[in-house]
VOKE-696514 format. One record per residue: residue number from 1; residue in one letter; chain; x, y, z of N, C-alpha, C in turn. Coordinates in pm, 1 decimal. Layout:
residues N
    n  res  chain    n_east   n_north      n_up   ca_east  ca_north     ca_up    c_east   c_north      c_up
  NUM    A      A         X         Y         Z         X         Y         Z         X         Y         Z
...
END
This chain:
residues 65
    n  res  chain    n_east   n_north      n_up   ca_east  ca_north     ca_up    c_east   c_north      c_up
    1    X      A   11566.8   -2247.0    -821.7   11590.7   -2271.0    -681.7   11724.5   -2199.6    -641.4
    2    X      A   11722.6   -2132.4    -527.5   11841.2   -2064.8    -475.9   11928.7   -2158.5    -396.3
    3    X      A   12060.7   -2140.8    -410.7   12149.3   -2222.7    -325.2   12136.6   -2177.9    -179.8
    4    X      A   12157.0   -2268.0     -83.4   12143.6   -2233.1      52.8   12247.3   -2143.3     112.0
    5    X      A   12370.9   -2142.9      58.8   12469.1   -2056.2     105.9   12567.0   -2014.1       4.3
    6    X      A   12651.0   -1919.6      34.6   12746.1   -1865.0     -60.2   12860.7   -1962.3     -78.5
    7    X      A   12914.6   -1967.1    -200.4   13027.1   -2049.6    -228.6   13146.4   -1961.9    -249.7
    8    X      A   13249.4   -1988.6    -175.2   13375.5   -1900.8    -177.6   13494.9   -1975.2    -235.0
    9    X      A   13578.3   -1899.3    -299.6   13702.5   -1949.9    -354.6   13812.9   -1889.9    -263.4
   10    X      A   13909.7   -1966.5    -222.8   14012.6   -1919.4    -130.8   14150.0   -1929.1    -200.0
   11    X      A   14236.9   -1839.0    -163.6   14378.1   -1835.3    -210.5   14465.7   -1794.6     -94.6
   12    X      A   14577.4   -1865.6     -73.5   14673.0   -1833.9      27.8   14801.4   -1768.4     -29.4
   13    X      A   14849.5   -1672.8      48.9   14976.8   -1607.1      13.7   15062.3   -1615.3     136.3
   14    X      A   15191.8   -1622.8     114.1   15295.3   -1625.8     214.1   15387.9   -1508.6     195.7
   15    X      A   15407.6   -1428.5     298.2   15505.6   -1319.8     291.8   15623.2   -1354.6     377.9
   16    X      A   15748.2   -1342.3     332.5   15863.3   -1375.7     414.7   15876.9   -1279.9     527.4
   17    X      A   15965.3   -1316.5     621.0   15984.6   -1247.7     743.6   16024.3   -1098.7     723.8
   18    X      A   16101.7   -1067.8     630.0   16147.9    -926.1     616.0   16053.7    -834.5     537.5
   19    X      A   15936.2    -891.1     494.9   15845.2    -809.2     416.8   15782.9    -698.2     508.8
   20    X      A   15786.3    -574.1     457.7   15727.1    -465.8     538.4   15573.8    -466.0     518.1
   21    X      A   15506.0    -400.5     614.9   15361.4    -388.5     602.5   15314.5    -315.9     478.5
   22    X      A   15394.8    -217.0     442.1   15361.6    -137.4     318.2   15365.5    -226.6     191.0
   23    X      A   15466.7    -303.7     176.2   15478.9    -400.6      62.9   15368.8    -494.7      64.4
   24    X      A   15332.5    -553.2     175.7   15228.2    -649.6     188.1   15090.8    -583.7     154.8
   25    X      A   15075.7    -464.8     211.2   14950.9    -393.3     183.2   14932.6    -360.3      38.3
   26    X      A   15039.7    -316.6     -29.9   15028.5    -289.5    -172.1   14997.2    -410.5    -257.3
   27    X      A   15055.5    -523.0    -225.4   15025.2    -650.8    -296.5   14878.2    -691.7    -271.4
   28    X      A   14833.2    -683.5    -153.5   14697.2    -726.4    -124.8   14593.7    -628.0    -181.4
   29    X      A   14625.3    -503.2    -184.5   14536.0    -399.6    -240.0   14524.2    -425.5    -393.7
   30    X      A   14627.4    -458.3    -458.0   14625.1    -483.0    -601.9   14536.3    -612.5    -634.2
   31    X      A   14553.6    -711.6    -548.6   14473.3    -833.4    -568.6   14325.7    -805.3    -543.6
   32    X      A   14295.4    -717.5    -445.3   14153.1    -687.9    -417.0   14093.1    -605.6    -527.7
   33    X      A   14166.5    -510.8    -579.5   14111.1    -426.1    -687.1   14094.8    -499.0    -819.8
   34    X      A   14186.7    -582.6    -853.4   14186.0    -646.5    -986.9   14106.0    -780.7    -982.1
   35    X      A   14111.6    -854.6    -873.8   14046.9    -983.0    -875.8   13928.5    -995.2    -782.5
   36    X      A   13886.9    -883.7    -722.4   13770.5    -889.0    -634.1   13790.2    -975.1    -515.3
   37    X      A   13913.4    -990.4    -467.4   13948.5   -1065.4    -353.2   13921.8    -982.2    -221.4
   38    X      A   13886.1   -1046.4    -115.7   13880.4    -977.7      15.9   13956.7   -1059.9     117.5
   39    X      A   14001.7    -991.2     219.7   14080.7   -1047.4     326.6   14000.4   -1142.5     413.3
   40    X      A   14041.2   -1267.7     426.3   13964.6   -1364.4     509.2   14039.3   -1378.2     643.2
   41    X      A   14173.7   -1396.1     645.9   14244.0   -1408.1     771.6   14395.1   -1390.2     749.7
   42    X      A   14459.8   -1348.6     855.4   14601.7   -1328.0     858.6   14662.1   -1403.1     981.0
   43    X      A   14768.9   -1477.8     957.4   14833.1   -1551.7    1072.2   14984.0   -1512.5    1061.4
   44    X      A   15043.3   -1484.6    1181.4   15187.4   -1463.5    1183.8   15247.5   -1582.9    1249.9
   45    X      A   15340.0   -1646.5    1176.1   15403.8   -1768.8    1227.8   15512.9   -1736.3    1324.8
   46    X      A   15561.0   -1836.0    1398.2   15665.5   -1818.6    1494.6   15798.2   -1766.4    1437.0
   47    X      A   15818.1   -1804.9    1305.3   15945.7   -1763.0    1243.1   15931.9   -1622.1    1179.2
   48    X      A   15815.5   -1557.0    1187.5   15800.0   -1425.5    1135.4   15727.0   -1417.3    1005.3
   49    X      A   15703.6   -1531.1     933.8   15632.5   -1522.4     805.2   15485.1   -1490.9     837.7
   50    X      A   15426.3   -1433.6     735.3   15284.2   -1402.2     738.2   15210.5   -1489.5     638.2
   51    X      A   15104.8   -1555.8     687.9   15018.7   -1636.6     600.1   14888.6   -1554.4     578.9
   52    X      A   14855.2   -1521.4     461.7   14734.3   -1438.8     432.9   14641.9   -1528.0     353.7
   53    X      A   14514.0   -1526.6     390.4   14413.8   -1598.4     318.6   14314.6   -1500.4     262.7
   54    X      A   14295.0   -1507.6     128.5   14199.5   -1420.7      68.3   14078.4   -1504.1      15.6
   55    X      A   13963.3   -1437.1       1.9   13850.0   -1517.3     -53.8   13767.0   -1423.7    -142.8
   56    X      A   13695.8   -1490.3    -237.3   13599.7   -1416.2    -318.5   13481.1   -1508.5    -347.3
   57    X      A   13368.0   -1447.3    -365.0   13246.8   -1521.9    -392.9   13245.0   -1572.3    -532.8
   58    X      A   13204.0   -1701.1    -549.2   13192.4   -1764.1    -680.0   13048.4   -1741.1    -723.7
   59    X      A   13026.8   -1684.3    -836.6   12892.8   -1657.9    -896.0   12873.0   -1767.2   -1004.5
   60    X      A   12763.4   -1838.3    -981.8   12728.0   -1940.3   -1082.7   12607.1   -1885.1   -1164.4
   61    X      A   12624.8   -1887.3   -1293.7   12517.2   -1841.0   -1374.8   12428.7   -1957.8   -1427.1
   62    X      A   12304.3   -1936.2   -1403.8   12209.6   -2042.8   -1448.8   12138.1   -2005.7   -1568.3
   63    X      A   12124.5   -2102.0   -1652.5   12053.2   -2074.5   -1777.3   11906.7   -2049.6   -1754.1
   64    X      A   11847.3   -1948.7   -1817.0   11708.9   -1916.0   -1794.4   11611.6   -1957.6   -1903.0
   65    X      A   11667.4   -1994.1   -2021.2   11580.2   -2035.7   -2130.7   11620.4   -2167.3   -2190.7
END
């Protein structure tokens, strides 16, 4: 029986106010390439911090025999 929807794993990262776009991009690219993470959402707080949420699909292996 197939599950009705995808199951996602989420991870949050916070970048301080002074972090450049290039540094943030490099960190997120590394996570995406090594851990199969994808960008879910980005929020910029009033104090300048960036909250980045990544997600990846959880694969469940079912026994066949």
